C-alpha positions as semicolon CSV with decimal commas, in nm:
position;residue;x (nm);y (nm);z (nm)
1;M;11,617;10,008;10,729
2;K;11,934;10,210;10,723
3;Y;11,836;10,431;10,447
4;K;11,467;10,537;10,399
5;K;11,565;10,723;10,071
6;I;11,802;10,640;9,798
7;F;11,846;10,772;9,442
8;I;11,941;10,547;9,151
9;S;12,183;10,775;8,937
10;G;12,349;10,706;8,598
11;T;12,659;10,783;8,435
12;N;12,459;10,848;8,089
13;T;12,132;10,767;7,961
14;E;12,049;10,419;7,840
15;V;12,279;10,232;8,108
16;G;12,026;10,031;8,256
17;K;11,894;10,223;8,564
18;T;11,529;10,119;8,501
19;F;11,628;9,765;8,485
20;I;11,821;9,793;8,817
21;T;11,550;9,971;8,991
22;E;11,296;9,755;8,888
23;N;11,471;9,460;9,045
24;I;11,558;9,630;9,365
25;I;11,195;9,721;9,408
26;K;11,068;9,364;9,337
27;I;11,296;9,207;9,585
28;F;11,198;9,463;9,844
29;E;10,841;9,405;9,784
30;S;10,875;9,024;9,802
31;K;11,004;9,035;10,161
32;G;10,721;9,281;10,255
33;I;10,893;9,601;10,256
34;M;10,690;9,861;10,122
35;V;10,844;10,077;9,834
36;N;10,758;10,413;9,704
37;P;10,906;10,439;9,342
38;Y;10,963;10,814;9,234
39;K;11,071;10,925;8,883
40;P;11,021;11,286;8,897
41;I;11,010;11,368;8,529
42;E;10,992;11,114;8,226
43;T;11,033;11,216;7,849
44;G;10,975;11,001;7,542
45;C;10,611;10,922;7,666
46;I;10,323;10,780;7,435
47;V;9,961;10,888;7,416
48;K;9,709;10,651;7,523
49;S;9,343;10,699;7,563
50;S;9,416;11,088;7,555
51;K;9,683;11,077;7,846
52;L;10,066;11,056;7,845
53;L;10,166;10,704;7,942
54;P;10,544;10,692;8,079
55;H;10,730;10,372;8,023
56;D;10,987;10,335;8,277
57;S;10,742;10,470;8,564
58;T;10,482;10,204;8,435
59;I;10,708;9,928;8,496
60;F;10,758;10,064;8,881
61;F;10,386;10,099;8,896
62;K;10,337;9,741;8,808
63;A;10,630;9,622;9,042
64;I;10,462;9,778;9,347
65;H;10,122;9,613;9,228
66;K;9,958;9,969;9,180
67;R;9,953;10,026;9,541
68;I;10,008;10,397;9,479
69;T;9,910;10,588;9,160
70;L;10,103;10,664;8,848
71;D;10,071;11,018;8,884
72;Q;10,215;10,990;9,231
73;I;10,527;10,783;9,107
74;N;10,569;11,048;8,785
75;P;10,412;11,369;8,839
76;Y;10,574;11,521;8,494
77;R;10,587;11,389;8,187
78;F;10,650;11,466;7,813
79;I;10,610;11,320;7,465
80;E;10,945;11,414;7,312
81;P;11,224;11,165;7,365
82;I;11,476;11,478;7,481
83;S;11,625;11,596;7,819
84;P;11,370;11,685;8,058
85;A;11,485;12,069;8,069
86;A;11,457;12,083;7,695
87;A;11,126;11,932;7,717
88;I;11,016;12,155;7,972
89;K;11,128;12,474;7,783
90;R;10,960;12,356;7,469
91;S;10,646;12,347;7,661
92;R;10,684;12,686;7,775
93;K;10,665;12,543;8,140
94;K;10,893;12,625;8,457
95;I;10,949;12,324;8,660
96;Y;11,203;12,357;8,932
97;I;11,394;12,144;9,136
98;S;11,169;12,235;9,440
99;S;10,907;12,151;9,233
100;Y;11,012;11,756;9,223
101;V;11,080;11,792;9,616
102;K;10,727;11,915;9,659
103;K;10,611;11,604;9,506
104;L;10,837;11,395;9,668
105;K;10,689;11,500;10,011
106;D;10,338;11,437;9,890
107;L;10,408;11,045;9,868
108;P;10,253;10,834;10,126
109;I;10,434;10,669;10,401
110;S;10,653;10,367;10,316
111;D;10,928;10,175;10,464
112;I;11,179;10,297;10,158
113;T;11,132;10,553;9,867
114;I;11,353;10,469;9,543
115;I;11,418;10,780;9,331
116;E;11,518;10,731;8,956
117;G;11,671;11,010;8,781
118;A;11,664;11,074;8,402
119;G;11,978;11,056;8,217
120;G;12,325;11,094;8,379
121;L;12,441;11,301;8,695
122;C;12,494;11,597;8,487
123;S;12,172;11,587;8,271
124;P;11,933;11,894;8,269
125;L;11,658;11,765;8,507
126;A;11,461;12,111;8,542
127;S;11,452;12,451;8,465
128;D;11,711;12,525;8,733
129;G;11,946;12,222;8,759
130;Y;12,062;11,872;8,698
131;N;12,003;11,506;8,860
132;I;12,276;11,567;9,090
133;D;12,132;11,907;9,215
134;L;11,815;11,711;9,321
135;I;11,997;11,437;9,487
136;K;12,197;11,712;9,677
137;R;11,876;11,880;9,764
138;I;11,701;11,610;9,930
139;N;12,031;11,504;10,098
140;I;12,022;11,130;10,013
141;P;12,302;10,867;9,906
142;T;12,301;10,698;9,577
143;I;12,372;10,390;9,390
144;L;12,540;10,477;9,045
145;V;12,462;10,248;8,756
146;A;12,707;10,249;8,480
147;K;12,701;10,045;8,138
148;D;12,990;9,797;8,114
149;E;13,147;9,892;7,791
150;I;13,458;10,044;7,633
151;G;13,527;10,392;7,799
152;V;13,312;10,319;8,123
153;I;13,594;10,361;8,344
154;N;13,636;10,707;8,254
155;N;13,240;10,764;8,282
156;V;13,257;10,602;8,646
157;M;13,551;10,779;8,768
158;L;13,419;11,130;8,640
159;S;13,089;11,043;8,797
160;I;13,273;10,970;9,163
161;N;13,449;11,274;9,137
162;M;13,152;11,488;9,065
163;L;12,949;11,313;9,341
164;K;13,258;11,359;9,590
165;K;13,248;11,733;9,511
166;Y;12,872;11,752;9,581
167;R;12,945;11,547;9,915
168;I;12,718;11,285;9,823
169;K;12,753;10,956;9,948
170;V;12,757;10,653;9,685
171;L;12,631;10,327;9,836
172;A;12,770;10,107;9,528
173;I;12,863;10,127;9,172
174;V;12,647;9,876;8,949
175;L;12,820;9,787;8,661
176;N;12,557;9,675;8,423
177;R;12,668;9,444;8,103
178;K;12,387;9,495;7,870
179;S;12,579;9,294;7,601
180;N;12,774;8,963;7,613
181;N;12,986;9,088;7,306
182;Q;13,310;9,225;7,505
183;P;13,643;9,297;7,352
184;E;13,881;9,028;7,436
185;G;14,111;9,125;7,746
186;M;13,859;9,405;7,859
187;N;13,766;9,367;8,227
188;N;13,620;9,685;8,361
189;Y;13,533;9,516;8,688
190;K;13,875;9,470;8,788
191;E;13,993;9,773;8,654
192;I;13,742;9,999;8,836
193;S;13,787;9,777;9,160
194;G;14,145;9,879;9,182
195;L;14,066;10,252;9,125
196;T;13,798;10,289;9,413
197;K;13,685;10,145;9,756
198;I;13,312;10,187;9,677
199;P;13,131;9,851;9,667
200;L;13,124;9,761;9,282
201;I;12,863;9,516;9,179
202;Q;12,863;9,368;8,830
203;I;12,523;9,251;8,667
204;L;12,543;9,026;8,357
205;N;12,292;9,155;8,163
206;K;11,908;9,063;8,196
207;L;11,914;8,723;8,047
208;N;12,120;8,583;8,334
209;N;12,031;8,509;8,707
210;N;12,175;8,806;8,911
211;Q;11,977;8,721;9,238
212;K;12,327;8,686;9,427
213;E;12,417;9,034;9,307
214;F;12,088;9,213;9,369
215;N;12,073;9,052;9,708
216;K;12,411;9,249;9,762
217;I;12,263;9,583;9,651
218;I;11,984;9,515;9,899
219;K;12,213;9,423;10,178
220;I;12,418;9,745;10,113
221;I;12,115;9,947;10,128
222;R;11,979;9,803;10,461
223;S;12,289;9,798;10,652
């Protein structure tokens, strides 16, 4: 395994990071490769049996057959569906980028750790920084997920430039089509391919068989 840790980042919220992360985890696990999922903070959690239950992290918890605890996967969680930094502030707590790094180091040994952020690269993640600050702090490459829609070219290019500024390696861009309804003549895959040499992989929404495309992602991570 070339990369022991990777970060799944996004151009924005609701672009499909969790769907992409879940499938990467499942493929690795099916090959006998042990994955530690890590989502440092999650908002919009529900209360169940007097405990906060995180949606995305629970998906990862099930994907690894509950091998490690949900608290290890997701150490910080909040009810309100707002930015992590806002949720932290409203709770009158202080959670720093270093807090996430410390919890990351507490994870058990695995073949690979897959970290998913919250929101876009410049979404406030802690009391003292953004998603991109955490990526830089732990010094690992990222896979950038973008929603295949009008405006995505701008979002992708801005994100790539920001990652370049922070000197963060981008392994691939995943263009995630969440809806089959596309304007006639729009071809974001073709246009983005002409603007960057970073490997671009298009996922044609969760209703399609994207095994070949996900295998390309796995190959990039492993080689």
